[in-house]
N, C-alpha and C positions, 0 to 999 in steps of 0.2 A: 939543476933546479935545487934551490936551497930548501924548499919544503920537503922534498923527498929525502934529502940528506938528513935533515933534522928528524924525520920520522924514524929513521934507522937508529938514531941516537937515543930517543926517548921511549921507544916501544917497550923496552924491558921494564922500565919504571912504571909505565901505565899498566902493564900486565900485573905487576906486583900489587899496585893499589886496587886494581879491579878484583883480584883474588882476595885481598884483605877486606874490602867492603862486602863482598859476597859472603865471606866467612863470618864476618860480624853479623850480617843480616841473618845468616843461617842460625847461628848460635843464639841470637836474640829471639828469633821465632821459635826455635826448638826449645829453648829454655823458658821463655816467658809466655809465649802465646800458645804453644802446642798443648800444654796441660789444660789451659782454659778451653780450647777448642775440643779436646778430648772429653772434658767434663760436660760440655754442652752437648756433644754427640751422645754421650752415655745417658745424660738426662733425657734427651729426646727419645732414645731407644727405650728407656724405662717407661716414659710417658706413653709411647706407642704400645708397648707390651701391656701396660696397665689398661689402656683404652681397649685393646683387643680382648683382654680378659673380662673387662666390664661388659663389652658387647656380647661376648660368648655367654656370660652369666644372664644378661638380659634376654638373649635368644633362648636359653634353656628355660628361663621363667616364662617366656611367651609360649614356648612349646608346651610347657606344663599347663598353663592356663588354657591354651587351645584344646588340649586333651580333656581338661576338666569341662570346658564348655561343650565339647563334642559329646562327652558322656551325659552331661545334663540334657542336651538336646535329644539324645537317644532315649533317655529316661522320660522326658516330657512327651516325646512322640508315642512311646509305649503307653503312658498314662492317658494320652488323648485317644489312642485307639481303644483303650479299655472303656473310657467314658462313652465313646461313640458306639461301641458294641452294646453297652448297657442301655443307652438311649434307644438304639434300634430295637433291641429286644422289648423294652417297655412300650415303645410305640407300636410294635407289631402286636403285642398282647392287647393294647388298648384298641387298635384297629380291629383285631379279631373279635373283641367283645362287642364293639359297635356294629360290626358286620353281623354277628349272631343276633343282636337285638334288632337290627334292621331286617334280617331275614325273617325273624319271628313276626315282626310288624307286617311285613309284606305278605307272609303266609296268612295271617289273620285277615288282612284286608282282601286277599284273594278269595278266601272262603266266604267272607261277607259279600263280596262282589258276585261270586258264583251263586250264592243264595238269592241275592237280589235279582240276578239275571234269570234264574229259574222261575222266580216269582213273577217277574215281568213277562217272561215267555208264556207262562200259563195264563196270566191275565190277558196278554195279547191274543193268545189262541182263543180264549173265551170271548174276547171282544170281537175277534175275527168271525167267530161263528155267529155272534149276534148281528154283526154288520152284514154278514153274508145272508142271514135269514131275512133281514130287513131289505137288502138289495134284491133278493129273490122275490119277495112280496111286491116290491116296487116294479120290478121288471114284468112280473105276471100281470099286474094291474095295468101297466102301460101297454103291454102287447095284447092282452085279451080283454081288458076293460073290466075284469072281475077281480074281486079281492079274495085272497087266499088267507086262511087262518095261519097263525104262527106255528102251531104244532106240526102240520104237514110240511111247511117250509123248512122248519128245523130238522125234521127227519130226512128230508131230501138233501139238505146241506151236509148233515152228518154222514150220509151214505156216500156222497161225492168225496168228502174229505177222507173218509176211511179207505176208499178204494182208489183214490187218486184220480 
């Protein structure tokens, strides 16, 4: 076969040209493109390092502001507790004053009510004796048909009330 014979004759020149083209491509890439690629990689690495540094600085600033806010919240909470304690104390004093005033009013009303009750009791007892005397007179009149004077009826009612 002539194709196979020809292959043996030209393979050395093809290997030569293959190596020559690969060498030229290597030196073109190494000489012209490699520095550009390295510069691009270095720029990208610098950009990443700068971005990481900026992110760390932002994180540190956020941590500092968080700490400031936390301290402000603690301070505000302490101030609020102080205001609440003051308000509770003043409310307790006000309630205590109102309670003392109400107790005094109730005591005065109680004394007045007891006085009125004692007066009403004595009036009622006086009226009971009068009503009892009149009832005794009416009963004697109805039962016996005679009338009795008020003095003996009052004496009889007093005797019964005194001895039960």
